[in-house]
N, C-alpha and C positions, 0 to 999 in steps of 0.2 A: 575517255576519262568521264566519270559520273560527276555531275554537278547537282548538289541538293537544291531543290526549289526554294525561292524566297517566300516562306510561309509567314514568318513573323520576325520582328527585330530581335536579334540576339546580341547582347552587349550594348555599348553606347553608340555604335555607328548605325544610322538608318540604312536599310537595304538599298536605297536609291544611290548611296555613295559607295557601295561595295563593288568596285570594278578593279581589275588588275592593271598593272603598269608594265612597261617594257622589261624584258630580261636583259641585263647588262653586266659587264664585268671584264675581267682579264685573267689570264694565266701566264706565268712567266717562270723561267728558271734563272735564279740570280747568278749562279755560277755554272760553268760547264759548256757554255757556248750554245749555238743553235742546233736544233734537232727536229726531226719530223714528228717526234713524240709530242712536242708542244702543240704542233698544228693539229694532231689527232685529238689531243686533250681539249683544245679549243672547240673543235667540231662536236665532240662528245658532250661537252658542257652546253653548247648551243642547242643540241638536240634535247637535252634534259630540261632546257628552258622553253621548250616549244609551247607549253601551256601559258607562258607569259605573252606570247605574240598574238596578234589579231588575224582574222581571216574573214573573207566575205561569205556570202551565201554559198558561193562555190568554195568549198572548204579547202580546195587545193590552190586557191589564190591567197597568198599571205600579204600582210601589211608590209613585210620587208624583213630581211635577215642578212647578216654579213659578218665578215671576218677581216681584220686588219693584221698583217704580219710583216716581219722584216723582209726586205727584198731578198728573194731566194736566188742568189747568184749562180749556184751550181745548176739549178733547174733552168734559169734563163740562158746560161751559157750553152747548155745542151740544146735548148730550143733554138737559140740563135744559130748554132752550127748547122742544124737541120734546114734552116731557112737561108743560109748563106749570109748571116748577119753576125760578124765577129764582134763580140762585146769587149770593151776595155775592162780594166780592173775595177772592183767595187769602189764606189765613190766617184768614179770618173764617168759614170753614165746614170741616167735616170730612166725609170719605167713608169708608165701610166696606164690605167684602165680607162677606156674611152667608150661611151655609149654613142652609137651612130644610128641614123635613120635607115629604114629598110629600103627606101627608094634609092636606086643606084646613083642617079644624078645628085640627089640631095646629100647622099653619103660622100660623094667625091668633093662637093663644095665644102663640107665640114672638115674633111681630111686636109683639103688645100688650105683652109684657114689655120689649122694646127701647124702645118708645115711653114706657112708664111710667118706665124708667130715665132716658130723656132729659129728661122733664119734672121728675123728681125732682132732677136735677142742675142745673136752671135754664137748660137750653139749649132750642133750638127745633128741632122736626122739620120739615125742609123737604120731604121726600118720599122715596118709594121708586122704584127703577128695576129692572126685570127685566133681568138680564145675559144677552145673547144667547149661546147655547152650541150647539155642534154635536157630538153624541156618536156620529155615524155610524161613526167609526173607533175608538170605545172598546170595550173588551172586555166580555163579558157580566158578569163578576164586578164590575167597576167600575160598570157601569150599574145593577146590582142595588142598590148602595148609594148611587147618585148623589143628591145633594140638589138641591132647588130653590135656585138662586143668585140673590140680589138684592143691590143696593147701596142703602145708606141714606145720606141727606145730612142733616147736622145743622148748624144755624146757631149761631154763638156768642151766648150770652145777654148781655143788657145789663150784668149784674153781673160778668161774667167779663172780666178784662183781656186785650187782644189780645197778640200776640207782641211788638209794638213798645212796648206800654205796660207790660210786665211788668218791674219793676225790683227784684225780690226779691234779696236778697243770696245769691250763689252759685247763682242760678237758671240752669241750663244744660240744661234738659230740654225746651225749647220753650215754656215758659210755662204759665199757668193753664189755657188752653183744652185743651192736650194732656193735662194731668192730668184735666180734666173728662171728656174722651173715654175715657181709661183707666178712670175710675170707672164710666162708663156701660157699657162692655163687661163689666167684672167684675160689676157689679150685675145686668145683664140675664142673664148666665150663671148667677148665683146664684139669681135668681128662677125661671128655667126648671128648674133642677135641683131646686128645692123643690116643683115641681108633679108631678102624677101623670097622665101620659097617654102613649100609645104614640108611638114615633118621636122622643121628646124628645132622645134621644142624637144625633140627626142635626143638632141645632142647634149651630152653632159660628160664631164671628166671627173669621175669619182675620186681619183688620186693621181698625183704626178710628183714623184720624189725619187731621190737617190738612196733613200733609207727604208721606206715602207711602201707597201702596196695594199690595196683594198680589193676584196672580192665580195660583191654584194648584189642584191636584186630584189625584185618584188616577189619574194618567196616566203615560204614558211621556214622555220628553223630546221626542220627535218629534211628540207629539199636542197639546202645549200651544198652539201657534200656531193650529191648526185648530179646537181646542175653544173658544177665546175669540177670536171675530172682532174684538173691541175692539182687540186688540194689533196688528192689521194696519191700523188706521185711521191715516192720516198725521198726524192731529191729536193722536194720543197721543204726547206728547213728554216726554222725561226727560233729565236730565244723568247719570243713573246707572241701572244695572240689576244687581240681585243675583239670581243664578240658582242653582238646585239640582236635581239629578237624584238621586233617593233610591234607595239600596240598603239595604233594611231588614234590620237584624241582630238587634235585641233586642225589637222589637214588630211585630205584624202590621200590614200596610198598612191605612190608613184615610184617608178624604178629609181629615179634620182634621189628620192627622199629616204630610201633604205639606209640604214646605218651599219657600221661606223662611217663617219665622215673622214676628213683628212687627218684630224688630230684627236677627235673625241667621239664618244657616243653618250647618250643621255636618256635617263629615265626620269620623267617629271614634266613640269611646265615652267616656262619663264613668264611670270605674271607681270613683269615690268617691260615686256617686249616692246610695246608701242613707244614708250618713252625712250628706251634704249635706242631703237631704230631712228626715231626723230632726232635725238641728240647727235647720233653718229652722222646722219645725213646733213645736219646743219653745219657740222664741222668739216665735212668731207672736202670742200673746196679749199680749205686752209691747210690740208695735209701737206707736209713736206718732210723729206728724209734724205740725208746724204747718201744713204745706201741705195735708194731707188732713183734719186735724181729726176731726170725727165721721164722715167718710166712710171712715175706716180700716176700720170693721167691714164695709163693703161689699166690701172687697178680699179678705177672708178666705173660703176658703183661698187663699193666695197661689199655691201650687203645686198643680198638677193631678196627683193620684196615679195617674190612669189614662193619663197621657200618656207619650211617649217621653222619654229622657234629654235630647234636644235641646230638646224643648218645655218641659221643666221648667227647664232652664238659661235659656231665653229669658224665662220668667216671672220668675225671680229677677233677671235683668238689667233688665227693664223696671221692676220695683219700685224697685231701687236708682237707676236713671236718673231716675225720676219724683220722687224725693225731692230733686232739685236738682243731681245730679252729671252731668257730661257723659258721653256714651257711652264715649269712651276711658277716662275715670276709672273708670267702672263695670266695664269689661272688665279693667282692671288689678287691681281688687279681686277679681274672681271667678277670673281665670286669671292669677295673678302669675307672674313669672319666678322661678327659684330664687334666693333671696336669703339664706337662713339662714347658709350657709357660703361666701358669695361675698366673698372677702377684698378684691377690688379694687373692690367697689361703694361708691359714695360713702355717707357716713353719712346724709345727708338722704334719699337714696332708700331706704336700709335702714329708716330711721324711718318712711317712708311705708308700706312694706309691713308692717312690724311693727304699726303702728297699725291698719291695715285688717284685719290678721289677727285682731284682737280683735272685729271686726264680722262678718266673713264668712270661712268656711273656703274654701280653694282647691277649685275644681271640676277635678279632675285626671284625666288619661287622654289617650290619643292623640287629638288633635283639631286640625283646621284650622277656624277660626271667622271667616268673613267677616261683617261687621256694618255697619249704616248706620242713621242717623236722618233721612236726607234732606239733611243738611248735611255731616256727616262720613261717610266710607265708608272701610273698612279691613278688616284681617284680622289675627288673631294666631294663633300656633302654640304648641302645647304645649311644655313645658320640655324634653322629650326629642326633639322633632322627628320624631315618628313618623307624622305625616300631612303630608308636604311639599307645598308649593305653589310655583308659579313665577309671576313677574310680568314684564311688558314695558311700557315707557313709550316712546312715540314722540315725535318732535320737535314735533308739534303738540298735545301734551298728552293724548293718548289713553292710558289705563291699562287693562291687561288683567291680571287675576290669576285663576288657576285651579288646580285640583288636578293639572294636568299641563300641559306645554308644547304649543304648536302647536294651540290650540283655535280660533284665528282667523287667517286668512291675512293677513299683514302684509308690506309691502315691507321687506326687511332694511335698505335704505338709509335708511328713515325711523326706525329704531329708535335711540333715544338711550340707553336703559339697559335692562338685563334682569338678572334674578338670581333668587334663591330666598328665600322667607320663612324666617328663621332661628329656631332654637328659642328660645322665651321672648320673642321680639321682636314688635313691632307695626308693621305697614305701614299708614300712615294718610294719607288725602288730605283736606284741608280745602277743600271746594268753594266756601265763601264767600270764602276767600283765593285760591283757584285754584292751590294748590301742594301738593306732598307734604311732610308734616311728618316729619323724621327721628326715629327711635326715641329717640335720645339727647336731642334737643331736647324732645320731648314729655314724657319722663319726668323731665327736669330741671325743666320748668315745673310738672308735677304735684307733685313732691316739695318744691318751694319755695313753693307756694301757701299753705300753712298751717304753723304751727310744730309739726309732728308730734313732733319730738324733745322739745320742752318739755312737750307734753301727756303723752308717755310717762313722762318723769321725774316729773311732778307727780301722775299719776293711775294709772299701771300698778301693779297689785299682783301680785307673784309669790309662789310658794309659799315661797321662801327668805326673803321679807320678812315672813312671818307670824310672830307670837310663838310660842315653844314652849309646848306645853300644860302645865298644872300637873300635878305628879306625883299619880297616883292612890293612894289608900290601899289597901294590900295586904290582902285579906280574911284573917280569922283562919284558921289551919290547921285541917283536919278532925281531925288526930291531935294532941290537946293533950299527950299523954304523950311525944311524940317531941321530945327535947331536942337532936337533932342538927342542927336547922334544915331537915330534909328536908320537914317538914310544909308549909311555904310552897311549896316546889318541887312537891310532889305536887299541891297544890291548883291551881297554875298548869297543870300537865300535864293534870289532869282538865278544867279549864276549856277548854283548847285541844284536847281530843280525842285526846291521846296514849294509845296502848295499850302493853301489855307487849311486843308484837311490834315496835312502833316503836323501843322502847328497846333491846331485845336484838339485833335483826337490822339495825337501821339506824344508831342513834346510837352504840352501842358500837364497831362496826367503824370508823366514821368518826373517832371521838374517840381511840381507842386505837392504831389501826394506820394511819389515814389512807386507808382503803380506801373505794371507792364501795360503797353497799349493793347486794348482789346477792341475788336471790331466785328461786324457781321454784315449780312445782306450782300455778300459777294463782292466782286470787283467790277465796277462799271467803267473802268478806264477804256477809252476807245482803242481799237487796234492801231498799231503804229502806222499802218498804211493809210488809215483814215484820219489821222490826227496831224496837225501842224505843230504840235508841241514836242519838244525833245524829251526823251525818257532816258 
């Protein structure tokens, strides 16, 4: 592809700011069930977005590319039969992609940690599968860091309710088995990080779920299809495909940082990341949940300090989701629309956002965030609309959303609707119901589900509602012979560090003449380490 040189500024944007962002989006079939055609369309769109991804000086080493699809039961059942691993019915087992070290001894230790976490959670290890890969087209830098890739299959334990048997109040995260798989992944990661051996940093579990699976790597978008032959198998079927071509802006490329993650992919930056991480870490020891019970300690640390902003956001999202909230609900908590000064917003929706602002701060910054849990698939845009996306819906229920238009050849006569993702809005498809859920309908349902306004009125404590502090006793003046009343003032000035210079050069001009204090000749205040005066 030819890129014109930056010879001069064209338009309002300086050339220094003209750089591309990640290629993200999803394709799904609202009705008709899973098919291999959706997987093929996802790969085709990803290849058409290759220009959005980054690469190194070795152009065959990409920043990362990946595809998230529904669990392909027919394919895994066939692969399991070949390996002597009989798989239960869909929903009664989970599958995960696991990155492992090249060293045999290190790999065995990592696999043992995963198996220990499985048994500790009361689930059953069904077996391991070597994932076929072809790195012949992958660059030297990516091959140097390439992990051994395997899939693990986990059967649901007898004491764990299945998806159909889970009737907990407000349970919208896929049930107890999905939570058990989440605990297994976090616990195994914690066990490996507590060990001391070489190459342990190569251990990573990109996904572990009974509903979805991720195929990803430190690849270019055009390499993903060839690297994972699984994806070309006709029995790999899905009703959705979430895709991502990475352009790394704030972290160095790594196999583990390729996207999609477990629930989302991301084009943009989280500008509030440090504050979000600090607040989450500060509250971490207070986390408690009836659904996790004593397993909560296995989830800490919730956020990975060494990961990218996108990975950290995904970790926060999955914790909130697995506490019983639906994925759209969790996304509305973390990436809310602007509500504080929205005069035309309904009071119930405002109450929803205000209530949840007490639980989680907004993760703000330019961002398009496609997300899915295997049942819902959608995307949300930052409140300023700085990472736009376009969508197309055809008359037969095909939905394509991407960071740019024209990523898939479609017959214009079949197009029923097309448009753009609007700032602060959510585009959502409910695959169980086979329809698109309008933003207004979704948020009205969410805001009316609980009496958030009553909870705020009864329990919210503001600074203005706090009682005034009792007056303090003024200390006795230092100068007892001063009868003018200045003794108390001088004591207070000394307590608060006032100097003669402050009084004569700053306070007097402001009080007597209403002038701003003006000084010159620099600052001759001694360094703190050389002074015995408090500053």
